[in-house]
KEKEMI-868471 format. One record per residue: residue number from 1; x, y, z of N, C-alpha, C in turn. Coordinates in nm, 2 decimals. Example, Ala and Ser with C-alpha at 12.3 -4.5 7.8 and 13.67 -1.06 7.14 Angstrom:
BEGIN
(1, (1.32, -0.57, 0.78), (1.23, -0.45, 0.78), (1.32, -0.33, 0.78))
(2, (1.28, -0.22, 0.71), (1.37, -0.11, 0.71), (1.29, 0.00, 0.79))
This chain:
BEGIN
(1, (0.47, 0.26, 1.93), (0.41, 0.22, 2.00), (0.43, 0.15, 2.05))
(2, (0.50, 0.10, 2.18), (0.58, -0.06, 2.26), (0.48, -0.15, 2.19))
(3, (0.51, -0.27, 2.18), (0.45, -0.40, 2.17), (0.46, -0.49, 2.35))
(4, (0.42, -0.57, 2.32), (0.37, -0.66, 2.45), (0.52, -0.68, 2.50))
(5, (0.63, -0.70, 2.44), (0.78, -0.71, 2.46), (0.80, -0.57, 2.51))
(6, (0.75, -0.50, 2.47), (0.83, -0.33, 2.53), (0.91, -0.29, 2.45))
(7, (0.94, -0.39, 2.29), (0.98, -0.38, 2.14), (0.93, -0.21, 2.04))
(8, (1.04, -0.08, 2.09), (0.96, 0.01, 1.93), (1.03, -0.05, 1.85))
(9, (0.98, -0.05, 1.73), (1.06, -0.06, 1.63), (1.10, 0.11, 1.54))
(10, (1.19, 0.17, 1.53), (1.29, 0.21, 1.46), (1.23, 0.30, 1.35))
(11, (1.15, 0.38, 1.35), (1.10, 0.41, 1.17), (1.19, 0.43, 1.06))
(12, (1.30, 0.49, 1.19), (1.37, 0.53, 1.04), (1.47, 0.36, 0.97))
(13, (1.51, 0.22, 1.07), (1.53, 0.13, 0.97), (1.43, 0.01, 0.96))
(14, (1.29, 0.09, 0.92), (1.18, 0.02, 0.91), (1.14, 0.07, 0.73))
(15, (1.21, 0.14, 0.73), (1.18, 0.26, 0.62), (1.30, 0.21, 0.52))
(16, (1.41, 0.23, 0.59), (1.57, 0.18, 0.49), (1.53, 0.01, 0.50))
(17, (1.47, -0.10, 0.53), (1.47, -0.17, 0.51), (1.33, -0.18, 0.37))
(18, (1.23, -0.07, 0.41), (1.14, -0.15, 0.27), (1.21, -0.04, 0.13))
(19, (1.29, 0.04, 0.18), (1.33, 0.07, 0.06), (1.44, -0.01, -0.02))
(20, (1.53, -0.08, 0.05), (1.63, -0.15, -0.07), (1.52, -0.30, -0.09))
(21, (1.41, -0.30, -0.03), (1.34, -0.45, -0.06), (1.22, -0.39, -0.18))
(22, (1.28, -0.28, -0.17), (1.11, -0.18, -0.33), (1.10, -0.33, -0.47))
(23, (1.25, -0.34, -0.49), (1.23, -0.36, -0.65), (1.24, -0.58, -0.63))
(24, (1.23, -0.65, -0.53), (1.17, -0.75, -0.54), (1.10, -0.74, -0.42))
(25, (1.02, -0.69, -0.39), (0.90, -0.72, -0.31), (0.81, -0.76, -0.30))
(26, (0.73, -0.74, -0.39), (0.62, -0.84, -0.50), (0.65, -1.01, -0.50))
(27, (0.81, -1.01, -0.54), (0.79, -1.17, -0.55), (0.79, -1.25, -0.42))
(28, (0.83, -1.15, -0.28), (0.81, -1.21, -0.19), (0.69, -1.16, -0.06))
(29, (0.56, -1.15, -0.15), (0.52, -1.06, -0.02), (0.36, -1.13, -0.01))
(30, (0.43, -1.28, -0.05), (0.33, -1.35, -0.04), (0.14, -1.35, 0.08))
(31, (0.22, -1.38, 0.21), (0.12, -1.29, 0.34), (0.09, -1.19, 0.27))
(32, (0.12, -1.06, 0.29), (0.03, -0.98, 0.21), (-0.07, -0.95, 0.07))
(33, (-0.04, -1.06, -0.02), (-0.10, -1.07, -0.11), (-0.21, -1.13, -0.08))
(34, (-0.26, -1.26, 0.05), (-0.35, -1.34, 0.01), (-0.42, -1.24, 0.15))
(35, (-0.34, -1.17, 0.26), (-0.45, -1.08, 0.31), (-0.52, -0.99, 0.23))
(36, (-0.49, -0.97, 0.14), (-0.55, -0.88, 0.10), (-0.66, -0.91, -0.01))
(37, (-0.65, -1.08, -0.08), (-0.70, -1.12, -0.16), (-0.84, -1.14, -0.07))
(38, (-0.81, -1.18, 0.08), (-0.92, -1.18, 0.15), (-0.96, -1.06, 0.19))
(39, (-0.93, -0.93, 0.25), (-1.03, -0.80, 0.22), (-1.10, -0.82, 0.09))
(40, (-1.03, -0.83, 0.00), (-1.13, -0.76, -0.14), (-1.21, -0.83, -0.14))
(41, (-1.26, -1.04, -0.10), (-1.34, -1.08, -0.10), (-1.46, -1.04, -0.04))
(42, (-1.44, -1.03, 0.09), (-1.51, -0.95, 0.15), (-1.59, -0.78, 0.20))
(43, (-1.52, -0.69, 0.05), (-1.58, -0.58, 0.02), (-1.69, -0.64, -0.06))
(44, (-1.73, -0.76, -0.10), (-1.85, -0.79, -0.22), (-1.98, -0.79, -0.14))
(45, (-1.98, -0.79, -0.01), (-2.08, -0.77, 0.13), (-2.07, -0.66, 0.17))
(46, (-2.03, -0.55, 0.11), (-2.02, -0.45, 0.18), (-2.07, -0.30, 0.08))
(47, (-2.21, -0.30, 0.02), (-2.20, -0.23, -0.02), (-2.21, -0.05, 0.00))
(48, (-2.11, 0.01, -0.03), (-2.03, 0.14, -0.01), (-2.01, 0.17, -0.13))
(49, (-2.05, 0.35, -0.16), (-1.93, 0.36, -0.31), (-1.87, 0.48, -0.23))
(50, (-1.80, 0.47, -0.19), (-1.67, 0.60, -0.12), (-1.64, 0.70, -0.21))
(51, (-1.61, 0.79, -0.16), (-1.60, 0.91, -0.24), (-1.45, 0.95, -0.25))
(52, (-1.35, 0.87, -0.13), (-1.24, 0.90, -0.15), (-1.21, 0.76, -0.04))
(53, (-1.09, 0.68, -0.09), (-0.97, 0.56, 0.00), (-0.86, 0.61, 0.03))
(54, (-0.82, 0.61, 0.09), (-0.66, 0.59, 0.17), (-0.64, 0.45, 0.20))
(55, (-0.57, 0.42, 0.06), (-0.46, 0.27, 0.10), (-0.34, 0.31, 0.13))
(56, (-0.34, 0.34, 0.32), (-0.23, 0.37, 0.42), (-0.10, 0.22, 0.44))
(57, (0.01, 0.27, 0.41), (0.11, 0.14, 0.36), (0.07, 0.07, 0.24))
(58, (0.04, 0.14, 0.11), (0.02, 0.08, 0.00), (0.12, 0.01, -0.11))
(59, (0.27, 0.02, -0.03), (0.31, -0.07, -0.08), (0.38, -0.08, -0.20))
(60, (0.37, -0.15, -0.26), (0.45, -0.13, -0.42), (0.25, -0.11, -0.54))
(61, (0.17, -0.13, -0.43), (0.07, -0.07, -0.51), (-0.05, -0.18, -0.48))
(62, (0.04, -0.31, -0.49), (-0.10, -0.37, -0.51), (-0.25, -0.49, -0.52))
(63, (-0.28, -0.40, -0.43), (-0.43, -0.39, -0.36), (-0.47, -0.20, -0.42))
(64, (-0.39, -0.13, -0.45), (-0.46, 0.01, -0.46), (-0.51, -0.05, -0.64))
(65, (-0.47, -0.12, -0.70), (-0.52, -0.13, -0.84), (-0.64, -0.18, -0.85))
(66, (-0.63, -0.27, -0.69), (-0.77, -0.34, -0.72), (-0.86, -0.23, -0.65))
(67, (-0.85, -0.14, -0.57), (-0.92, -0.05, -0.53), (-0.98, 0.04, -0.62))
(68, (-0.88, 0.10, -0.71), (-0.90, 0.17, -0.82), (-1.04, 0.13, -0.90))
(69, (-1.00, -0.08, -0.95), (-1.10, -0.09, -1.01), (-1.24, -0.10, -0.98))
(70, (-1.19, -0.16, -0.84), (-1.37, -0.20, -0.74), (-1.42, -0.06, -0.74))
(71, (-1.41, 0.05, -0.76), (-1.45, 0.18, -0.68), (-1.36, 0.31, -0.81))
(72, (-1.40, 0.30, -0.90), (-1.39, 0.40, -1.04), (-1.37, 0.49, -1.03))
(73, (-1.52, 0.58, -0.94), (-1.59, 0.72, -0.88), (-1.49, 0.78, -0.77))
(74, (-1.40, 0.67, -0.67), (-1.33, 0.74, -0.55), (-1.23, 0.77, -0.60))
(75, (-1.24, 0.92, -0.47), (-1.06, 0.93, -0.53), (-0.95, 0.90, -0.37))
(76, (-0.90, 0.81, -0.48), (-0.77, 0.71, -0.42), (-0.62, 0.77, -0.40))
(77, (-0.60, 0.76, -0.28), (-0.50, 0.78, -0.24), (-0.37, 0.73, -0.21))
(78, (-0.29, 0.65, -0.22), (-0.17, 0.60, -0.18), (-0.08, 0.61, -0.12))
(79, (-0.03, 0.61, 0.02), (0.03, 0.65, 0.08), (0.11, 0.49, 0.16))
(80, (0.34, 0.55, 0.11), (0.36, 0.45, 0.23), (0.49, 0.55, 0.23))
(81, (0.50, 0.51, 0.37), (0.66, 0.52, 0.45), (0.76, 0.54, 0.33))
(82, (0.75, 0.42, 0.27), (0.87, 0.40, 0.15), (0.91, 0.47, 0.03))
(83, (0.97, 0.55, -0.03), (0.94, 0.64, -0.15), (0.98, 0.52, -0.27))
(84, (1.06, 0.43, -0.24), (1.09, 0.33, -0.34), (1.03, 0.25, -0.36))
(85, (0.90, 0.18, -0.26), (0.82, 0.12, -0.29), (0.69, 0.24, -0.37))
(86, (0.69, 0.37, -0.36), (0.55, 0.40, -0.46), (0.62, 0.43, -0.60))
(87, (0.74, 0.44, -0.61), (0.79, 0.44, -0.74), (0.80, 0.28, -0.81))
(88, (0.79, 0.22, -0.72), (0.77, 0.04, -0.77), (0.64, 0.03, -0.87))
(89, (0.53, 0.15, -0.82), (0.41, 0.07, -0.85), (0.35, 0.10, -0.98))
(90, (0.30, -0.01, -1.04), (0.29, -0.03, -1.12), (0.19, 0.07, -1.19))
(91, (0.11, 0.13, -1.14), (-0.03, 0.20, -1.14), (0.02, 0.35, -1.13))
(92, (0.16, 0.39, -1.10), (0.14, 0.52, -1.05), (0.10, 0.60, -1.18))
(93, (0.03, 0.70, -1.10), (0.02, 0.83, -1.26), (0.15, 0.94, -1.21))
(94, (0.13, 0.98, -1.31), (0.25, 1.06, -1.35), (0.25, 1.22, -1.22))
(95, (0.15, 1.22, -1.21), (0.17, 1.34, -1.17), (0.19, 1.33, -1.01))
(96, (0.21, 1.20, -0.99), (0.28, 1.18, -0.79), (0.44, 1.19, -0.79))
(97, (0.47, 1.19, -0.91), (0.64, 1.17, -0.87), (0.63, 1.35, -0.87))
(98, (0.57, 1.44, -0.85), (0.62, 1.58, -0.81), (0.61, 1.58, -0.72))
(99, (0.52, 1.50, -0.56), (0.56, 1.51, -0.48), (0.63, 1.39, -0.40))
(100, (0.74, 1.38, -0.46), (0.88, 1.30, -0.45), (1.01, 1.39, -0.43))
(101, (1.12, 1.40, -0.36), (1.20, 1.42, -0.39), (1.28, 1.35, -0.49))
């Protein structure tokens, strides 16, 4: 979908960029960590016990681990456009690797 300028990002180019950046992404993702921290602070006010959580655009799984700790009974699904980002996740369960080429 175009933004206000009419620019439509090329999904393949975005994926390639994140594939290349996966190994060093966490060291440069200050803004993403700040946004995630603020979102997690707000979860304290929400009294839900979800059965399923989808972490769409999970990157290297920084927030996924926190979600798993916060909601240990939930079925947590981590999704990202970049396979290398998923592979870089320190919390990756061994079963997910069979779903990647």
